[in-house]
N, C-alpha and C positions, 0 to 999 in steps of 0.2 A: 244179500240180506245179512246184516251183521247180527251176531248173537248178543243177547243181553249180558252184561258183565255178571260174574258169579257173585252170590251173596257174600258180603263181608263177614268174616268170623270175628267174634269178640276177642280183643286182645287179652292175652294172658297176663300182660303187665297190669291191667286194671288201673287202680289208683296211682301206680307208679307213673302213668303218663301225665299226671297232674304235677306241674313243676313244684308247687308249694308242698305237696305231700312228699315229693321226692326229696326236697330239702330237709323236711322233718325226718324222713327216713334215713338220710345220710347223717344228720345230726345225732339221731338215735344210735346209729352204729358207732360213731366216735365216742359218745358219752358212755355207752354201755361197754365199750372196750376198755375205757379207763376204769369203770366200775368193777369189771371182772378182774382186772389186774389188782385192784384194792383188795378184792375178796381173798386173794391168796397172799399178796405181799404184806398187807398190814398186820395180820396175825403172825407171819413169819418174821416180821421185825421184832415183835415181842418174843417169839419162841426162840429164834436163832440169834439175833443180834443182842437182845437184852436178857436172854435166858429166863424168861418169865415162867412161873409155875402155872398149874392147871387153873387155879382160882383167878389169877391175874389175867389169863387168856380169856376166861369166862367174863370177867368184869370188862375187859376190852370190848368183847362182843356186845355186852349190855349197854355200854356207853355209845356204841356205833348206832344203836336203835332206840336209845332213850328219847330221841327227839320227837318220836311219835307220841309219847306220853306227855312231854313237856308242852308241845305247841300243836298237837294233832288236831284237836277241835277248833281253837281259834285260827289256825292256818286256813281252814276252809272258809270261814267267815271273811277274813282279810282278802284271800285270793278272789272270792266272788265280787269284790268291789275293785279289783285291779285288772288290767290287761294280762291275760294268761301268758301270752308270748313274751312280754317284758319280764315277767317273774321268772320264766325259764331261762332267759338270757342272763339276768343278773345273778341267779343262783349258781348256774354253771361256771361262770367266771370267778365267783367267790369260792366255790369249792376247789377249783384249780389252785387259786392262791393259798388256800389252807393246807392243801396236801403238799405243796412246795416247801413248807416250813420243816417237814420231817427230814428229807435229806440234808437241808441246810443246817439243822440242829445236829444231825449226826456228824457232818463234817466239822462242825465247830465243837464237837465234844460235849454238847449240851443235852442230847437226847436221853430222856428218861421214860419210864413206863407211865408216869403222870403226864408227860408232854403227849404221849400217844392217846391217853384218855381224853385229853382236852381237844385234840384234833378230831378224834372220833366223834365226840359229842358235837362240836361245832359243824362238822361235815354232816352228821346225821340230821341236825335241825334244818340246815340248808336243803338237804334231800327231801324232807317232808314238803317244804314249799314247792320244790321243783316237781315232785310227783303229783301233788294235788293239781298244780297248774297244767301239768302234761296231760293227765287224764281228762281234765275239764275242757282242754283246748281242742281235743280230737273231734267231738261232735260238731264243733263250729267249722273245723277245716274240711271235713269229708261229708258231713250230713248224716242224719240218723240211719238212712237206709244203707249206708256203706260201713256201718260200725264193725260188723263181724269181719269183713274184708280188711278194714284198716287194722283192727286189733291183731288179726292173724298175720299180716305182713310185717307189722312192727315187732310181734313176738318172734317171727322167724329171723329178723335181723338181730334181735336180742340174743337168740339162740346161737346164731352164727358167731357172735362175739363171745358167747359162753364157751365156745370151742376154741376160738383163737386166743382169747385173752389169757387163760391159764397156760396154753401152749407157748405163748410169748413170755408170760411172767416166770414160769418155771425155770427155763434157762437163764433168763435175765437175773434172777435172784441168785443162781449159782455163779453167774459171771461177774456182776457188778454189785451184788448185795441186795437185800430186801429194801433198805432205805432209798438207795438210788433208783430202784425199780419204780418207786411211787412217782417219779418225774414223768414216766410214761402215762400214768393215771392223770396227772395234772394236765398234760398236753391234750389228752383226749377230751377232758372236760372243757378246756379252753376252746379248742377247735369246734366242739359242739355248740358252745354259746355263740361263737362268731358266725357259724353257719346258720343258726337260728335267726340272727339278725337279718338274713336275706330273705326270709320267708315274708311274702308281701301281704298275705291275707290276715287280717286282724278281726277279731270278734267285735261286734257292735259295742260301743261304750254304753254302759248301763246308764240310762237317763234317770236322774234323781226324781223321786216322787215327792211332791209338796208335803212337808210335815213328817217325811220318812228319814229320820236322822239315824245314822249308823249306831246300833246298839249291839255290842259284841255278845252279850248273854242272849239276847233275843234272837239274833242270827243263828248262834249255835243251837238254840232250842228249836228253831224251825227246821234245821237240818236233822236233828235227832228225831223230831216228831215224824218227819217224812219216813225216815228209815224204819222206825218202830211200828209204823202203820202196816207194813207188809210182812207177813210171816216168812215169805221166801228170802226177803233181804235180811231179816233177822237171823234166819238159819244159816245163811251164807257167811255172815259176820262171825257168829259163834263157832261155826266149823273152821273157819280161817284162823281164829284166835287160838283154838286148840291145836290145829295143825302147825301153826307157826311156833308156838311155844315149844312143842316137842321137836320140831324140825331144828330149831336153834340149839336146843340141848344136844341134838345129835351132831349138828355141824361143829358145835364148839369143841366136841372131843374127837371129831373126825380127823382133823389135821394132827392133833396129839397122837392119836392111834396110829395114823400112817407113818408119822415121823418117828415115834418112839417105840411103838409096839411092833410094827412091821419093818422098821428101819429103811423106809423108802427115801430116795433122794428128792430134792425139790423138783427136778425134771419129771420124775415119775408121778409125783403128786399132781403136777400140772397136767400130765396126760389123763389121770383119772378124772379130774375136774373137767377136762375137755370132753371126755366121754359123756359126762353129765350134759355138756352142751350139745353133743350130738343127739341125745335123747330129747332134749328141749326143741331142737331144730325139727326133728321128725314130728314132734307133737304140734308145733306151730304149722307145719306144712299139711298136716292131716286134721287139724282141729275142725275146720268147717265141714269137711267130709264125714268125720266121725260123729259130729253133732247132728248132721242130717240123718244118719242112719239109726243112731241111738235115741236121739231126741235131745233138743238143746237144754232142757231142764235136767233130765235124767243124767246126761253125761257129767254134770257137775259133781255128782256124788259117786258115779260108777267109775270114773277114771281114777279117783283115789283109792277106792275099794280094791281095784285090781293091782295097783302098782305099789302102794305103801308097804304091804307085807314083804316085798322083795328086798327092802333095806336091811332085813335080818341076815342077808348073806354077808354083810360087811363084818359084824362081830364073829362070824364063824370063820373068817378068813385067816390063813396062815401064809408065811412066805412061800411063794410059788404060784401055781396055776389058779389056785382058789382066789387070788387077788383079782384076776381078770373076771371071774365069775361074779365076785362082789361089785366090781366096777359096773358090770352090765346091770345089776340090780339098782345101783344108783342112777344109771342112765334111764332105766324104766321109770323111776320116781319122777325125773325131770320131764319125761314124755307126758305122763299122766298130769303133772302139775300144770304144764302149759296148756293142755287141752281144757282142764278145769278153769284156769284163770281166764282164757279167751272167752269161754262161754259165760262165766259169771261177770266179767267186766262189760261185756256187750249187754248182758241183762240189766246191769245197774244203770249203764249209760242210756239205754233205750227207754227206761222207765222214768228217768229223772227229768224234770223241767229244766230248761237252760239256766234259769236264774238260781237254781239250787245245786247245779253240778259241782261246784267247788265244795260246798258244805257237805253234801252227801258223800262225795269222795273222801273228804277229810274224816267224816264220822266213821265211814267204813274202815278207813285205814287206822284210825284211833283204836277201835275195837279189835280189828283183825291183828294189828301189829302191837297192840298194847302189851300183850304177853311176851314179846320177843326179848326185852331187857331182862324180864324175869327168867325167860329160858336160857339166856346166857349165864345169868347168876347161878341158876339151878344146875346147868351143865357143868360149870366150873366147880361148884360145891359137890356135886355127885361124882365128878371125876376125882376130886381130892379124897372123898370118903370111900368110894367104891371102886374107882378105876375107870379108865376110858371104855373098856369093853362093856361093862355093865351099863354105863350111861347110854351106849349105842342101843342096847336092848331096851331100855326105858323109852328112848326116843322112837324106836320102831313100834312099840306097843301103843304109845300115845297117838302117833300119826295115823295108825290104822283105825283107832277108835274115833278119830275126829270126823269120820264120814257120818256118824249117827245123826247129828242135828239135820243135815241136808236129806238123809234117807227118810227122816220122820216128817218132813215139811212138804208143802205142795209141789216141790221140785221132783218128788218121787215119780210122778206120772206125767209131768209137763213136757210136751214135745217141741213147742215153739215158744220163742221169747215174745213177751208182750211189748207194745209200743204205747207210751203215754199212759192213758187211763184204761187200756185193755185189761189189765189185771186189777180186780177189785181188792180192797184192803184185806178181805178174808183170804185172798190168794188163790181164787178160783181161776 
């Protein structure tokens, strides 16, 4: 008598067994690798190659993120009327082309800080469209029941590239120079776009409703109205706006502090940023587990409350062992940040109807990221007036206080995320 076969165990690969999600996963890895190289290389082009001062570095940061203010709201309305996958492909390829102009201009002797401003602005505008399409495409690709798993896996690969990107960029900057290093970024973006072409699953084309002509102002208003209807969504956006403003103030002077105050090499700076990626990877791998234990709503504010104060270790650092301790504080910030983002992204996606995904994503990005250009300008101005060290202290205080809107919202006691209309407008 033969024995029955043992029960099959669920695969740990999960969504990675799906070919289309696997392609998106790989495209994300390549695109994020390019993005992480930009994070280190573009400011170092200004700092090292062009000898930019603190305010110019802050202005460059502002230009990088100004796209959220310029096209943040209309981007959602436009993307909702287009195929998300096509938007992702075209913006990836366009960003690669824009980045290639930096080393070309450097080799031709034409590169100036104004050229960098223009590249940063155009790249930032294209990134807005890419990010809105990317976030809106995921529910169509994996289904709403798998959003937490999908967001966790994509956050994990983004975290891996946060480790490898600076580790690659730091030595490359020292070897071939910051301008040439941007070719690696351009190659990553181009390969990401080409790989996305191979994804076969496309979201259903939106069928036009008789008499429903596209009206930009009306579409934007519809997305805003949906977000403002829910106190929890409002709190997430306000908290994100505060956090991002002070984070960018902090980051704007972080490279200046590491390079000019601590006298670290490009390779060492790359290792510190890679350490932040290690924290982000740990956060991505543990996000679902932590959310189950703490509560999927409560973890959104608790993760920041625990980790943001640890950024105070960096302005306390001096050359020597204290730099390692301060780097651990930055890694903790990344860990808490990824846990928070996975939970709140899943919350937003699960609550939003398919037809509004682009607009709600764009509205959230507009509000949450709207303060980033201001953060870059304030970081540069504060660095010029008070120094990099004081600016890091200001950033630490602001990031810590950013938990208050979420703590005072329905998220304070929410354990599970709602789906569709399960959360009423009062937020219960």
